[in-house]
C-alpha positions, -999 to 999 in steps of 0.1 A, spaced: -472 -76 -578 -435 -76 -570 -441 -75 -533 -465 -104 -535 -441 -124 -556 -413 -117 -532 -435 -127 -502 -444 -160 -519 -407 -167 -526 -395 -159 -491 -424 -179 -476 -415 -209 -498 -379 -207 -488 -387 -204 -451 -412 -233 -453 -386 -254 -472 -360 -246 -446 -383 -256 -418 -392 -289 -437 -355 -297 -441 -348 -289 -405 -377 -311 -393 -365 -340 -416 -330 -337 -401 -343 -337 -366 -363 -368 -373 -332 -384 -388 -343 -385 -424 -321 -358 -441 -326 -376 -474 -364 -374 -472 -386 -366 -502 -394 -332 -487 -358 -323 -486 -354 -335 -521 -384 -315 -533 -370 -283 -517 -337 -290 -534 -353 -294 -568 -374 -263 -564 -344 -243 -554 -324 -255 -584 -352 -246 -609 -358 -212 -593 -321 -205 -596 -321 -216 -632 -351 -193 -639 -333 -163 -624 -301 -171 -643 -318 -176 -677 -339 -144 -672 -308 -124 -663 -287 -139 -692 -316 -134 -717 -320 -98 -706 -283 -91 -710 -282 -108 -744 -311 -87 -755 -295 -55 -742 -262 -62 -760 -278 -73 -792 -268 -109 -791 -304 -120 -793 -333 -105 -812 -359 -119 -789 -361 -136 -755 -393 -146 -737 -389 -162 -703 -425 -173 -698 -421 -206 -717 -391 -214 -695 -413 -212 -665 -435 -240 -679 -405 -260 -689 -391 -256 -654 -423 -270 -639 -422 -300 -662 -384 -304 -658 -386 -301 -621 -413 -328 -619 -392 -350 -641 -361 -344 -621 -379 -352 -588 -394 -384 -601 -360 -395 -616 -342 -387 -583 -367 -408 -563 -368 -438 -587 -333 -438 -603 -310 -418 -581 -295 -383 -578 -269 -388 -607 -297 -395 -632 -317 -366 -619 -287 -342 -625 -286 -355 -661 -323 -345 -664 -316 -310 -650 -286 -304 -674 -304 -319 -704 -335 -297 -700 -312 -266 -696 -294 -276 -729 -328 -281 -746 -338 -246 -735 -306 -232 -749 -313 -249 -782 -349 -234 -782 -335 -199 -775 -309 -201 -802 -334 -216 -828 -359 -188 -821 -332 -162 -828 -319 -178 -860 -286 -188 -844 -291 -225 -848 -300 -244 -880 -304 -212 -899 
């Protein structure tokens, strides 16, 4: 399963890089394909960081429980929302969506562990 997941990730990154290169060659570096690859890369990075931080917090006893699966669903919804916002309202508003969803996830994690509104 790990090899399959790694193969999909590498394939997605190679395909994304090829899409960006093609968009730049055609003179459209700000195309929707380039924006989509950027949003996907941001959310994949966020998933990795949250999983790593959650694992460390569990290991050192800062959190009693951490489940990364709901974040994957949140990342899909947040990524879609960020992409639509970037297309319709601009990149600055899209960054606000990205940061806001991250803060909402932090609140969920803290609430689940009794660290927030206890």
